[in-house]
N, CA, C, O and the ligand as a Tripos MOL2 file, in Angstrom:
@<TRIPOS>MOLECULE
protein
  309   307    78     0     0
PROTEIN
NO_CHARGES

@<TRIPOS>ATOM
      1 N          11.0760    1.3400  -11.5350 N.3       1 MET1
      2 CA         11.3790   -0.0690  -12.0020 C.3       1 MET1
      3 C          11.5150   -0.9110  -10.7920 C.2       1 MET1
      4 O          12.0730   -0.4530   -9.7960 O.2       1 MET1
      5 N          11.0410   -2.1100  -10.8160 N.am      2 PRO2
      6 CA         11.0260   -3.0420   -9.6410 C.3       2 PRO2
      7 C          12.4280   -3.6370   -9.3830 C.2       2 PRO2
      8 O          13.0370   -4.1860  -10.3010 O.2       2 PRO2
      9 N          12.9340   -3.5350   -8.1660 N.am      3 ILE3
     10 CA         14.1700   -4.1670   -7.8160 C.3       3 ILE3
     11 C          13.7870   -5.1570   -6.8300 C.2       3 ILE3
     12 O          13.0980   -4.8250   -5.8650 O.2       3 ILE3
     13 N          14.2150   -6.4430   -7.0140 N.am      4 PHE4
     14 CA         13.9390   -7.4250   -6.0840 C.3       4 PHE4
     15 C          15.2760   -8.0080   -5.4850 C.2       4 PHE4
     16 O          16.3150   -8.0860   -6.1400 O.2       4 PHE4
     17 N          15.1490   -8.3940   -4.2230 N.am      5 GLU5
     18 CA         16.3140   -8.9770   -3.5710 C.3       5 GLU5
     19 C          16.0660  -10.4710   -3.4420 C.2       5 GLU5
     20 O          15.0040  -10.9210   -3.0130 O.2       5 GLU5
     21 N          17.0630  -11.1990   -3.8220 N.am      6 TYR6
     22 CA         16.9380  -12.6410   -3.7850 C.3       6 TYR6
     23 C          18.1320  -13.3080   -3.0620 C.2       6 TYR6
     24 O          19.2320  -12.7660   -2.9580 O.2       6 TYR6
     25 N          17.8200  -14.5410   -2.5690 N.am      7 ILE7
     26 CA         18.9550  -15.3170   -2.0830 C.3       7 ILE7
     27 C          18.9060  -16.5910   -2.9640 C.2       7 ILE7
     28 O          17.8710  -17.2510   -3.0600 O.2       7 ILE7
     29 N          20.0550  -16.9200   -3.6060 N.am      8 CYS8
     30 CA         20.1750  -18.1020   -4.3850 C.3       8 CYS8
     31 C          20.0180  -19.3180   -3.5010 C.2       8 CYS8
     32 O          20.7060  -19.4230   -2.4860 O.2       8 CYS8
     33 N          19.1450  -20.2310   -3.8450 N.am      9 GLN9
     34 CA         18.9580  -21.4560   -3.0980 C.3       9 GLN9
     35 C          20.1100  -22.4920   -3.4010 C.2       9 GLN9
     36 O          20.2810  -23.4840   -2.6930 O.2       9 GLN9
     37 N          20.8120  -22.2250   -4.3910 N.am     10 GLN10
     38 CA         21.8580  -23.1790   -4.7710 C.3      10 GLN10
     39 C          23.2350  -22.8780   -4.0900 C.2      10 GLN10
     40 O          23.8970  -23.7280   -3.4940 O.2      10 GLN10
     41 N          23.6030  -21.5090   -4.2550 N.am     11 CYS11
     42 CA         24.8780  -21.1260   -3.6550 C.3      11 CYS11
     43 C          24.7710  -20.1360   -2.5330 C.2      11 CYS11
     44 O          25.7650  -19.7310   -1.9290 O.2      11 CYS11
     45 N          23.4820  -19.7370   -2.2520 N.am     12 HIS12
     46 CA         23.1790  -18.8520   -1.1140 C.3      12 HIS12
     47 C          23.7860  -17.5000   -1.2620 C.2      12 HIS12
     48 O          24.0550  -16.8140   -0.2750 O.2      12 HIS12
     49 N          24.0000  -17.1180   -2.4540 N.am     13 HIS13
     50 CA         24.4770  -15.8120   -2.8510 C.3      13 HIS13
     51 C          23.3310  -14.8620   -2.7800 C.2      13 HIS13
     52 O          22.2720  -15.1360   -3.3450 O.2      13 HIS13
     53 N          23.5100  -13.6520   -2.0480 N.am     14 GLN14
     54 CA         22.4280  -12.6770   -1.9630 C.3      14 GLN14
     55 C          22.7040  -11.5900   -2.9530 C.2      14 GLN14
     56 O          23.8290  -11.1120   -3.0980 O.2      14 GLN14
     57 N          21.5750  -11.1830   -3.6820 N.am     15 PHE15
     58 CA         21.8350  -10.1770   -4.6650 C.3      15 PHE15
     59 C          20.5110   -9.4140   -4.9980 C.2      15 PHE15
     60 O          19.4270   -9.8710   -4.6350 O.2      15 PHE15
     61 N          20.6090   -8.3180   -5.6510 N.am     16 GLU16
     62 CA         19.4170   -7.5900   -6.0920 C.3      16 GLU16
     63 C          19.3260   -7.6880   -7.5990 C.2      16 GLU16
     64 O          20.3370   -7.6280   -8.3000 O.2      16 GLU16
     65 N          18.0970   -7.8400   -8.0990 N.am     17 ALA17
     66 CA         17.8970   -7.9660   -9.5670 C.3      17 ALA17
     67 C          16.7840   -7.1160  -10.0450 C.2      17 ALA17
     68 O          15.7370   -7.0470   -9.4030 O.2      17 ALA17
     69 N          16.9780   -6.4420  -11.1900 N.am     18 LEU18
     70 CA         15.9290   -5.7430  -11.8540 C.3      18 LEU18
     71 C          15.1400   -6.7030  -12.7430 C.2      18 LEU18
     72 O          15.7060   -7.3750  -13.6060 O.2      18 LEU18
     73 N          13.8180   -6.7570  -12.5200 N.am     19 ILE19
     74 CA         13.0030   -7.6250  -13.2680 C.3      19 ILE19
     75 C          12.0510   -6.8380  -14.2480 C.2      19 ILE19
     76 O          11.2180   -6.0400  -13.8180 O.2      19 ILE19
     77 N          12.2060   -7.0840  -15.4820 N.am     20 TYR20
     78 CA         11.2930   -6.4650  -16.4970 C.3      20 TYR20
     79 C          10.2350   -7.4320  -16.9370 C.2      20 TYR20
     80 O          10.5560   -8.4980  -17.4630 O.2      20 TYR20
     81 N           8.9960   -7.0980  -16.7410 N.am     21 GLY21
     82 CA          7.9230   -7.9650  -17.2630 C.3      21 GLY21
     83 C           8.0080   -9.3250  -16.6640 C.2      21 GLY21
     84 O           8.0110   -9.5440  -15.4530 O.2      21 GLY21
     85 N           8.0820  -10.2940  -17.6820 N.am     22 LYS22
     86 CA          8.0550  -11.7110  -17.3160 C.3      22 LYS22
     87 C           9.4790  -12.2800  -17.2420 C.2      22 LYS22
     88 O           9.6740  -13.4930  -17.1540 O.2      22 LYS22
     89 N          10.4630  -11.3800  -17.2800 N.am     23 GLU23
     90 CA         11.8390  -11.7900  -17.2020 C.3      23 GLU23
     91 C          12.0910  -12.5430  -15.8690 C.2      23 GLU23
     92 O          11.5000  -12.1750  -14.8540 O.2      23 GLU23
     93 N          12.8840  -13.5030  -15.8490 N.am     24 LYS24
     94 CA         13.1520  -14.2850  -14.6040 C.3      24 LYS24
     95 C          14.5840  -13.9400  -14.1190 C.2      24 LYS24
     96 O          15.5570  -13.9100  -14.8740 O.2      24 LYS24
     97 N          14.6200  -13.7020  -12.8960 N.am     25 ALA25
     98 CA         15.9220  -13.4450  -12.2860 C.3      25 ALA25
     99 C          16.7740  -14.7200  -12.2160 C.2      25 ALA25
    100 O          16.2390  -15.8220  -12.0900 O.2      25 ALA25
    101 N          18.0280  -14.5710  -12.2950 N.am     26 GLU26
    102 CA         18.9450  -15.6850  -12.0180 C.3      26 GLU26
    103 C          20.1690  -15.2540  -11.2700 C.2      26 GLU26
    104 O          20.5880  -14.0980  -11.3340 O.2      26 GLU26
    105 N          20.7250  -16.1740  -10.5780 N.am     27 CYS27
    106 CA         21.8120  -15.8680   -9.7170 C.3      27 CYS27
    107 C          22.9680  -15.3960  -10.5910 C.2      27 CYS27
    108 O          23.2630  -16.0610  -11.5840 O.2      27 CYS27
    109 N          23.6420  -14.2890  -10.2810 N.am     28 PRO28
    110 CA         24.7220  -13.7960  -11.0740 C.3      28 PRO28
    111 C          26.0490  -14.6500  -10.8930 C.2      28 PRO28
    112 O          27.0140  -14.5380  -11.6500 O.2      28 PRO28
    113 N          25.9950  -15.4850   -9.8460 N.am     29 LYS29
    114 CA         27.1640  -16.2310   -9.5080 C.3      29 LYS29
    115 C          27.1530  -17.6510  -10.2250 C.2      29 LYS29
    116 O          28.0910  -18.0570  -10.9100 O.2      29 LYS29
    117 N          26.0080  -18.3390   -9.9900 N.am     30 CYS30
    118 CA         25.9730  -19.6700  -10.4970 C.3      30 CYS30
    119 C          24.8770  -19.8720  -11.5800 C.2      30 CYS30
    120 O          24.6990  -20.9540  -12.1390 O.2      30 CYS30
    121 N          24.1320  -18.7080  -11.8440 N.am     31 HIS31
    122 CA         23.0750  -18.6700  -12.8750 C.3      31 HIS31
    123 C          21.9500  -19.6460  -12.5870 C.2      31 HIS31
    124 O          21.2700  -20.0740  -13.5200 O.2      31 HIS31
    125 N          21.7310  -20.0060  -11.3590 N.am     32 ALA32
    126 CA         20.6140  -20.7990  -10.9900 C.3      32 ALA32
    127 C          19.3170  -19.8370  -10.9280 C.2      32 ALA32
    128 O          19.3910  -18.6480  -10.6170 O.2      32 ALA32
    129 N          18.1800  -20.4720  -11.2470 N.am     33 THR33
    130 CA         16.9280  -19.7270  -11.1800 C.3      33 THR33
    131 C          16.1550  -20.0720   -9.9620 C.2      33 THR33
    132 O          15.0640  -19.5280   -9.7890 O.2      33 THR33
    133 N          16.6140  -20.9200   -9.1050 N.am     34 LYS34
    134 CA         15.9390  -21.1910   -7.8870 C.3      34 LYS34
    135 C          16.3220  -20.1750   -6.8940 C.2      34 LYS34
    136 O          17.3690  -20.2490   -6.2510 O.2      34 LYS34
    137 N          15.4160  -19.1760   -6.7700 N.am     35 LEU35
    138 CA         15.8010  -18.0360   -5.8180 C.3      35 LEU35
    139 C          14.7620  -17.8860   -4.7550 C.2      35 LEU35
    140 O          13.5900  -18.1890   -4.9750 O.2      35 LEU35
    141 N          15.1600  -17.4370   -3.6450 N.am     36 GLU36
    142 CA         14.2180  -17.1090   -2.5930 C.3      36 GLU36
    143 C          14.0830  -15.5670   -2.5170 C.2      36 GLU36
    144 O          15.0340  -14.8630   -2.1790 O.2      36 GLU36
    145 N          12.9130  -15.0880   -2.8310 N.am     37 PRO37
    146 CA         12.7050  -13.6080   -2.8230 C.3      37 PRO37
    147 C          12.7420  -13.1050   -1.4230 C.2      37 PRO37
    148 O          12.1960  -13.7280   -0.5130 O.2      37 PRO37
    149 N          13.3900  -11.9670   -1.2360 N.am     38 GLN38
    150 CA         13.3520  -11.2580    0.0690 C.3      38 GLN38
    151 C          12.4510  -10.1010    0.0270 C.2      38 GLN38
    152 O          12.6490   -9.2010   -0.7900 O.2      38 GLN38
    153 N          11.4680  -10.0670    0.8590 N.am     39 LEU39
    154 CA         10.3970   -9.1070    0.7430 C.3      39 LEU39
    155 C          10.6020   -7.8670    1.6680 C.2      39 LEU39
    156 O           9.8220   -6.9160    1.6060 O.2      39 LEU39
    157 N          11.5920   -7.8870    2.4700 N.am     40 SER40
    158 CA         11.7630   -6.8870    3.4680 C.3      40 SER40
    159 C          12.1080   -5.4980    2.9360 C.2      40 SER40
    160 O          11.8450   -4.4800    3.5760 O.2      40 SER40
    161 N          12.6860   -5.4910    1.7820 N.am     41 VAL41
    162 CA         13.1920   -4.2160    1.2040 C.3      41 VAL41
    163 C          12.0250   -3.2540    0.8460 C.2      41 VAL41
    164 O          12.0310   -2.0480    1.0910 O.2      41 VAL41
    165 N          11.0370   -3.9280    0.2450 N.am     42 PHE42
    166 CA          9.9530   -3.0800   -0.1890 C.3      42 PHE42
    167 C           8.6740   -3.1780    0.6590 C.2      42 PHE42
    168 O           7.5740   -3.3230    0.1260 O.2      42 PHE42
    169 N           8.8370   -3.0990    1.9600 N.am     43 ALA43
    170 CA          7.7160   -3.1240    2.8290 C.3      43 ALA43
    171 C           7.1250   -1.7590    3.0220 C.2      43 ALA43
    172 O           6.4900   -1.4870    4.0410 O.2      43 ALA43
    173 N           7.3240   -0.9110    2.0660 N.am     44 VAL44
    174 CA          6.7710    0.4600    2.1220 C.3      44 VAL44
    175 C           5.3620    0.5420    1.6800 C.2      44 VAL44
    176 O           5.0680    0.2270    0.5270 O.2      44 VAL44
    177 N           4.4650    0.9500    2.5340 N.am     45 SER45
    178 CA          3.0430    1.0670    2.0790 C.3      45 SER45
    179 C           2.6250    2.6110    1.9970 C.2      45 SER45
    180 O           2.9600    3.4400    2.8430 O.2      45 SER45
    181 N           1.9280    2.8590    0.9820 N.am     46 ALA46
    182 CA          1.4040    4.2660    0.8570 C.3      46 ALA46
    183 C           0.1520    4.4520    1.5930 C.2      46 ALA46
    184 O          -0.9260    4.1350    1.0900 O.2      46 ALA46
    185 N           0.2560    4.9560    2.7690 N.am     47 LYS47
    186 CA         -0.9970    5.1800    3.5660 C.3      47 LYS47
    187 C          -1.6110    6.5130    3.2670 C.2      47 LYS47
    188 O          -0.9060    7.5220    3.2390 O.2      47 LYS47
    189 N          -2.8630    6.5520    3.0490 N.am     48 SER48
    190 CA         -3.5300    7.8040    2.7660 C.3      48 SER48
    191 C          -4.3590    8.2110    4.0080 C.2      48 SER48
    192 O          -5.1770    7.4300    4.4940 O.2      48 SER48
    193 N          -4.1520    9.3570    4.4760 N.am     49 PRO49
    194 CA         -4.9660    9.8400    5.6020 C.3      49 PRO49
    195 C          -6.3920    9.9620    5.2590 C.2      49 PRO49
    196 O          -6.6820   10.6890    4.3080 O.2      49 PRO49
    197 N          -7.3450    9.3340    5.9190 N.am     50 SER50
    198 CA         -8.7410    9.3900    5.6050 C.3      50 SER50
    199 C          -9.5600    9.7780    6.8910 C.2      50 SER50
    200 O         -10.6270    9.2210    7.1460 O.2      50 SER50
    201 N          -9.0550   10.6910    7.6350 N.am     51 ALA51
    202 CA         -9.7230   11.0950    8.8180 C.3      51 ALA51
    203 C         -10.9660   11.9400    8.6180 C.2      51 ALA51
    204 O         -11.9320   11.8800    9.3800 O.2      51 ALA51
    205 N         -10.8980   12.7050    7.5900 N.am     52 SER52
    206 CA        -11.9600   13.7040    7.3690 C.3      52 SER52
    207 C         -13.2120   12.9740    6.8900 C.2      52 SER52
    208 O         -14.2900   13.5650    6.9340 O.2      52 SER52
    209 N         -13.1320   11.7410    6.4430 N.am     53 ALA53
    210 CA        -14.3040   11.0420    5.9490 C.3      53 ALA53
    211 C         -15.0930   10.2680    6.9260 C.2      53 ALA53
    212 O         -16.1560    9.7420    6.5970 O.2      53 ALA53
    213 N         -14.5750   10.1770    8.1980 N.am     54 SER54
    214 CA        -15.1860    9.3750    9.1700 C.3      54 SER54
    215 C         -16.2930   10.1100    9.9030 C.2      54 SER54
    216 O         -17.2470    9.4870   10.3700 O.2      54 SER54
    217 N         -16.1820   11.3930   10.0060 N.am     55 ARG55
    218 CA        -17.2090   12.1590   10.8150 C.3      55 ARG55
    219 C         -17.9620   13.2050    9.9900 C.2      55 ARG55
    220 O         -17.3340   14.0580    9.3630 O.2      55 ARG55
    221 N         -19.2200   13.1540    9.9810 N.am     56 PRO56
    222 CA        -19.9940   14.1900    9.2220 C.3      56 PRO56
    223 C         -19.8280   15.6020    9.8830 C.2      56 PRO56
    224 O         -19.8020   15.7200   11.1080 O.2      56 PRO56
    225 N         -19.7190   16.6400    9.0520 N.am     57 GLY57
    226 CA        -19.5500   17.9510    9.5540 C.3      57 GLY57
    227 C         -20.8800   18.5460   10.0110 C.2      57 GLY57
    228 O         -21.9110   17.8830    9.8970 O.2      57 GLY57
    229 N         -20.8870   19.7710   10.5230 N.am     58 PRO58
    230 CA        -22.1020   20.3290   10.9180 C.3      58 PRO58
    231 C         -23.0200   20.6930    9.6890 C.2      58 PRO58
    232 O         -22.5740   20.7920    8.5460 O.2      58 PRO58
    233 N         -24.3150   20.8790   10.0200 N.am     59 CYS59
    234 CA        -25.2380   21.1330    8.9060 C.3      59 CYS59
    235 C         -24.8450   22.4430    8.1390 C.2      59 CYS59
    236 O         -24.5840   23.5090    8.6960 O.2      59 CYS59
    237 N         -24.8380   22.2370    6.8760 N.am     60 ALA60
    238 CA        -24.3070   23.3410    5.9780 C.3      60 ALA60
    239 C         -25.1290   24.5190    6.0890 C.2      60 ALA60
    240 O         -24.6000   25.6220    5.9490 O.2      60 ALA60
    241 N         -26.4540   24.4050    6.3410 N.am     61 SER61
    242 CA        -27.4100   25.5060    6.2740 C.3      61 SER61
    243 C         -27.5040   26.2830    7.5830 C.2      61 SER61
    244 O         -27.6210   27.5080    7.5580 O.2      61 SER61
    245 N         -27.4550   25.5740    8.7670 N.am     62 CYS62
    246 CA        -27.6020   26.1740    9.9750 C.3      62 CYS62
    247 C         -26.5310   26.0600   10.9750 C.2      62 CYS62
    248 O         -26.5180   26.7320   12.0060 O.2      62 CYS62
    249 N         -25.5520   25.1230   10.6270 N.am     63 GLY63
    250 CA        -24.3830   24.8990   11.5310 C.3      63 GLY63
    251 C         -24.7070   24.0000   12.6520 C.2      63 GLY63
    252 O         -23.9660   23.9950   13.6340 O.2      63 GLY63
    253 N         -25.8000   23.1980   12.5960 N.am     64 ASP64
    254 CA        -26.1950   22.2590   13.6630 C.3      64 ASP64
    255 C         -25.0880   21.1450   13.7770 C.2      64 ASP64
    256 O         -24.7750   20.5240   12.7610 O.2      64 ASP64
    257 N         -24.5240   20.8910   14.9090 N.am     65 PRO65
    258 CA        -23.4280   19.9680   15.0510 C.3      65 PRO65
    259 C         -23.8480   18.5410   14.9860 C.2      65 PRO65
    260 O         -22.9950   17.6540   15.0120 O.2      65 PRO65
    261 N         -25.1900   18.2570   14.8990 N.am     66 ARG66
    262 CA        -25.6170   16.9300   14.7910 C.3      66 ARG66
    263 C         -25.4770   16.4220   13.3500 C.2      66 ARG66
    264 O         -25.6220   15.2210   13.1190 O.2      66 ARG66
    265 N         -25.2120   17.2600   12.4190 N.am     67 GLY67
    266 CA        -24.9640   16.7970   11.0230 C.3      67 GLY67
    267 C         -25.8470   17.4930   10.0740 C.2      67 GLY67
    268 O         -26.7320   18.2420   10.4860 O.2      67 GLY67
    269 N         -25.6380   17.2710    8.7710 N.am     68 PRO68
    270 CA        -26.4370   17.8060    7.7290 C.3      68 PRO68
    271 C         -27.9270   17.4160    7.8020 C.2      68 PRO68
    272 O         -28.2030   16.2190    7.8740 O.2      68 PRO68
    273 N         -28.8640   18.3020    7.7900 N.am     69 GLY69
    274 CA        -30.2450   17.9450    7.8220 C.3      69 GLY69
    275 C         -30.7540   17.7450    9.2150 C.2      69 GLY69
    276 O         -31.9720   17.6670    9.3740 O.2      69 GLY69
    277 N         -29.9380   17.6550   10.2500 N.am     70 ALA70
    278 CA        -30.4300   17.3740   11.6500 C.3      70 ALA70
    279 C         -31.3480   18.4880   12.1380 C.2      70 ALA70
    280 O         -32.2390   18.2670   12.9580 O.2      70 ALA70
    281 N         -31.1230   19.6300   11.6400 N.am     71 CYS71
    282 CA        -31.9020   20.8570   12.1390 C.3      71 CYS71
    283 C         -33.3900   20.6840   11.7170 C.2      71 CYS71
    284 O         -34.3000   21.1980   12.3670 O.2      71 CYS71
    285 N         -33.5930   19.9550   10.6280 N.am     72 ALA72
    286 CA        -34.8950   19.8800   10.0270 C.3      72 ALA72
    287 C         -35.7620   18.7920   10.6910 C.2      72 ALA72
    288 O         -36.9880   18.8150   10.5830 O.2      72 ALA72
    289 N         -35.0960   17.8280   11.3910 N.am     73 LEU73
    290 CA        -35.8250   16.6660   11.9310 C.3      73 LEU73
    291 C         -36.8370   16.9500   12.9730 C.2      73 LEU73
    292 O         -37.9560   16.4490   12.8660 O.2      73 LEU73
    293 N         -36.5350   17.7060   13.9620 N.am     74 GLY74
    294 CA        -37.5300   17.9810   15.0480 C.3      74 GLY74
    295 C         -38.2420   19.2600   14.8380 C.2      74 GLY74
    296 O         -38.5850   19.9490   15.7990 O.2      74 GLY74
    297 N         -38.4650   19.5880   13.6600 N.am     75 ASP75
    298 CA        -38.9240   20.9770   13.3170 C.3      75 ASP75
    299 C         -40.1450   20.9500   12.3370 C.2      75 ASP75
    300 O         -40.2980   21.7850   11.4450 O.2      75 ASP75
    301 N         -40.9470   19.9740   12.5730 N.am     76 LEU76
    302 CA        -42.0600   19.6870   11.6580 C.3      76 LEU76
    303 C         -43.3760   20.2980   11.9350 C.2      76 LEU76
    304 O         -44.3500   20.0590   11.2210 O.2      76 LEU76
    305 N         -43.4210   21.0740   12.9510 N.am     77 ASP77
    306 CA        -44.7740   21.6340   13.3630 C.3      77 ASP77
    307 C         -45.1880   22.7690   12.3880 C.2      77 ASP77
    308 O         -46.2570   23.3590   12.5460 O.2      77 ASP77
    309 ZN         23.7750  -18.9310   -6.9900 Zn       78 ZN78
@<TRIPOS>BOND
     1     1     2 1
     2     2     3 1
     3     3     4 2
     4     3     5 am
     5     5     6 1
     6     6     7 1
     7     7     8 2
     8     7     9 am
     9     9    10 1
    10    10    11 1
    11    11    12 2
    12    11    13 am
    13    13    14 1
    14    14    15 1
    15    15    16 2
    16    15    17 am
    17    17    18 1
    18    18    19 1
    19    19    20 2
    20    19    21 am
    21    21    22 1
    22    22    23 1
    23    23    24 2
    24    23    25 am
    25    25    26 1
    26    26    27 1
    27    27    28 2
    28    27    29 am
    29    29    30 1
    30    30    31 1
    31    31    32 2
    32    31    33 am
    33    33    34 1
    34    34    35 1
    35    35    36 2
    36    35    37 am
    37    37    38 1
    38    38    39 1
    39    39    40 2
    40    39    41 am
    41    41    42 1
    42    42    43 1
    43    43    44 2
    44    43    45 am
    45    45    46 1
    46    46    47 1
    47    47    48 2
    48    47    49 am
    49    49    50 1
    50    50    51 1
    51    51    52 2
    52    51    53 am
    53    53    54 1
    54    54    55 1
    55    55    56 2
    56    55    57 am
    57    57    58 1
    58    58    59 1
    59    59    60 2
    60    59    61 am
    61    61    62 1
    62    62    63 1
    63    63    64 2
    64    63    65 am
    65    65    66 1
    66    66    67 1
    67    67    68 2
    68    67    69 am
    69    69    70 1
    70    70    71 1
    71    71    72 2
    72    71    73 am
    73    73    74 1
    74    74    75 1
    75    75    76 2
    76    75    77 am
    77    77    78 1
    78    78    79 1
    79    79    80 2
    80    79    81 am
    81    81    82 1
    82    82    83 1
    83    83    84 2
    84    83    85 am
    85    85    86 1
    86    86    87 1
    87    87    88 2
    88    87    89 am
    89    89    90 1
    90    90    91 1
    91    91    92 2
    92    91    93 am
    93    93    94 1
    94    94    95 1
    95    95    96 2
    96    95    97 am
    97    97    98 1
    98    98    99 1
    99    99   100 2
   100    99   101 am
   101   101   102 1
   102   102   103 1
   103   103   104 2
   104   103   105 am
   105   105   106 1
   106   106   107 1
   107   107   108 2
   108   107   109 am
   109   109   110 1
   110   110   111 1
   111   111   112 2
   112   111   113 am
   113   113   114 1
   114   114   115 1
   115   115   116 2
   116   115   117 am
   117   117   118 1
   118   118   119 1
   119   119   120 2
   120   119   121 am
   121   121   122 1
   122   122   123 1
   123   123   124 2
   124   123   125 am
   125   125   126 1
   126   126   127 1
   127   127   128 2
   128   127   129 am
   129   129   130 1
   130   130   131 1
   131   131   132 2
   132   131   133 am
   133   133   134 1
   134   134   135 1
   135   135   136 2
   136   135   137 am
   137   137   138 1
   138   138   139 1
   139   139   140 2
   140   139   141 am
   141   141   142 1
   142   142   143 1
   143   143   144 2
   144   143   145 am
   145   145   146 1
   146   146   147 1
   147   147   148 2
   148   147   149 am
   149   149   150 1
   150   150   151 1
   151   151   152 2
   152   151   153 am
   153   153   154 1
   154   154   155 1
   155   155   156 2
   156   155   157 am
   157   157   158 1
   158   158   159 1
   159   159   160 2
   160   159   161 am
   161   161   162 1
   162   162   163 1
   163   163   164 2
   164   163   165 am
   165   165   166 1
   166   166   167 1
   167   167   168 2
   168   167   169 am
   169   169   170 1
   170   170   171 1
   171   171   172 2
   172   171   173 am
   173   173   174 1
   174   174   175 1
   175   175   176 2
   176   175   177 am
   177   177   178 1
   178   178   179 1
   179   179   180 2
   180   179   181 am
   181   181   182 1
   182   182   183 1
   183   183   184 2
   184   183   185 am
   185   185   186 1
   186   186   187 1
   187   187   188 2
   188   187   189 am
   189   189   190 1
   190   190   191 1
   191   191   192 2
   192   191   193 am
   193   193   194 1
   194   194   195 1
   195   195   196 2
   196   195   197 am
   197   197   198 1
   198   198   199 1
   199   199   200 2
   200   199   201 am
   201   201   202 1
   202   202   203 1
   203   203   204 2
   204   203   205 am
   205   205   206 1
   206   206   207 1
   207   207   208 2
   208   207   209 am
   209   209   210 1
   210   210   211 1
   211   211   212 2
   212   211   213 am
   213   213   214 1
   214   214   215 1
   215   215   216 2
   216   215   217 am
   217   217   218 1
   218   218   219 1
   219   219   220 2
   220   219   221 am
   221   221   222 1
   222   222   223 1
   223   223   224 2
   224   223   225 am
   225   225   226 1
   226   226   227 1
   227   227   228 2
   228   227   229 am
   229   229   230 1
   230   230   231 1
   231   231   232 2
   232   231   233 am
   233   233   234 1
   234   234   235 1
   235   235   236 2
   236   235   237 am
   237   237   238 1
   238   238   239 1
   239   239   240 2
   240   239   241 am
   241   241   242 1
   242   242   243 1
   243   243   244 2
   244   243   245 am
   245   245   246 1
   246   246   247 1
   247   247   248 2
   248   247   249 am
   249   249   250 1
   250   250   251 1
   251   251   252 2
   252   251   253 am
   253   253   254 1
   254   254   255 1
   255   255   256 2
   256   255   257 am
   257   257   258 1
   258   258   259 1
   259   259   260 2
   260   259   261 am
   261   261   262 1
   262   262   263 1
   263   263   264 2
   264   263   265 am
   265   265   266 1
   266   266   267 1
   267   267   268 2
   268   267   269 am
   269   269   270 1
   270   270   271 1
   271   271   272 2
   272   271   273 am
   273   273   274 1
   274   274   275 1
   275   275   276 2
   276   275   277 am
   277   277   278 1
   278   278   279 1
   279   279   280 2
   280   279   281 am
   281   281   282 1
   282   282   283 1
   283   283   284 2
   284   283   285 am
   285   285   286 1
   286   286   287 1
   287   287   288 2
   288   287   289 am
   289   289   290 1
   290   290   291 1
   291   291   292 2
   292   291   293 am
   293   293   294 1
   294   294   295 1
   295   295   296 2
   296   295   297 am
   297   297   298 1
   298   298   299 1
   299   299   300 2
   300   299   301 am
   301   301   302 1
   302   302   303 1
   303   303   304 2
   304   303   305 am
   305   305   306 1
   306   306   307 1
   307   307   308 2
@<TRIPOS>SUBSTRUCTURE
     1 MET1         2 RESIDUE 1 A MET
     2 PRO2         6 RESIDUE 1 A PRO
     3 ILE3        10 RESIDUE 1 A ILE
     4 PHE4        14 RESIDUE 1 A PHE
     5 GLU5        18 RESIDUE 1 A GLU
     6 TYR6        22 RESIDUE 1 A TYR
     7 ILE7        26 RESIDUE 1 A ILE
     8 CYS8        30 RESIDUE 1 A CYS
     9 GLN9        34 RESIDUE 1 A GLN
    10 GLN10       38 RESIDUE 1 A GLN
    11 CYS11       42 RESIDUE 1 A CYS
    12 HIS12       46 RESIDUE 1 A HIS
    13 HIS13       50 RESIDUE 1 A HIS
    14 GLN14       54 RESIDUE 1 A GLN
    15 PHE15       58 RESIDUE 1 A PHE
    16 GLU16       62 RESIDUE 1 A GLU
    17 ALA17       66 RESIDUE 1 A ALA
    18 LEU18       70 RESIDUE 1 A LEU
    19 ILE19       74 RESIDUE 1 A ILE
    20 TYR20       78 RESIDUE 1 A TYR
    21 GLY21       82 RESIDUE 1 A GLY
    22 LYS22       86 RESIDUE 1 A LYS
    23 GLU23       90 RESIDUE 1 A GLU
    24 LYS24       94 RESIDUE 1 A LYS
    25 ALA25       98 RESIDUE 1 A ALA
    26 GLU26      102 RESIDUE 1 A GLU
    27 CYS27      106 RESIDUE 1 A CYS
    28 PRO28      110 RESIDUE 1 A PRO
    29 LYS29      114 RESIDUE 1 A LYS
    30 CYS30      118 RESIDUE 1 A CYS
    31 HIS31      122 RESIDUE 1 A HIS
    32 ALA32      126 RESIDUE 1 A ALA
    33 THR33      130 RESIDUE 1 A THR
    34 LYS34      134 RESIDUE 1 A LYS
    35 LEU35      138 RESIDUE 1 A LEU
    36 GLU36      142 RESIDUE 1 A GLU
    37 PRO37      146 RESIDUE 1 A PRO
    38 GLN38      150 RESIDUE 1 A GLN
    39 LEU39      154 RESIDUE 1 A LEU
    40 SER40      158 RESIDUE 1 A SER
    41 VAL41      162 RESIDUE 1 A VAL
    42 PHE42      166 RESIDUE 1 A PHE
    43 ALA43      170 RESIDUE 1 A ALA
    44 VAL44      174 RESIDUE 1 A VAL
    45 SER45      178 RESIDUE 1 A SER
    46 ALA46      182 RESIDUE 1 A ALA
    47 LYS47      186 RESIDUE 1 A LYS
    48 SER48      190 RESIDUE 1 A SER
    49 PRO49      194 RESIDUE 1 A PRO
    50 SER50      198 RESIDUE 1 A SER
    51 ALA51      202 RESIDUE 1 A ALA
    52 SER52      206 RESIDUE 1 A SER
    53 ALA53      210 RESIDUE 1 A ALA
    54 SER54      214 RESIDUE 1 A SER
    55 ARG55      218 RESIDUE 1 A ARG
    56 PRO56      222 RESIDUE 1 A PRO
    57 GLY57      226 RESIDUE 1 A GLY
    58 PRO58      230 RESIDUE 1 A PRO
    59 CYS59      234 RESIDUE 1 A CYS
    60 ALA60      238 RESIDUE 1 A ALA
    61 SER61      242 RESIDUE 1 A SER
    62 CYS62      246 RESIDUE 1 A CYS
    63 GLY63      250 RESIDUE 1 A GLY
    64 ASP64      254 RESIDUE 1 A ASP
    65 PRO65      258 RESIDUE 1 A PRO
    66 ARG66      262 RESIDUE 1 A ARG
    67 GLY67      266 RESIDUE 1 A GLY
    68 PRO68      270 RESIDUE 1 A PRO
    69 GLY69      274 RESIDUE 1 A GLY
    70 ALA70      278 RESIDUE 1 A ALA
    71 CYS71      282 RESIDUE 1 A CYS
    72 ALA72      286 RESIDUE 1 A ALA
    73 LEU73      290 RESIDUE 1 A LEU
    74 GLY74      294 RESIDUE 1 A GLY
    75 ASP75      298 RESIDUE 1 A ASP
    76 LEU76      302 RESIDUE 1 A LEU
    77 ASP77      306 RESIDUE 1 A ASP
    78 ZN78       309 GROUP 0 **** ****
């Protein structure tokens, strides 16, 4: 469930709020809805390693390091 951190623009009270769907957060102190969202808490990004996709492997049939099919290129005589 999403937890957002806000600073109330009216009384400057800082708090965290759980927001469900289109529900709007409000300051627990003065019940104002003019809030400034704080984004620093959820700056976590899910990085997926994709190193294996950048370089083609050796030819599957003969092991030529130039890549799949490379062994067949200069071999047309
Ligand atoms: Zn407030």
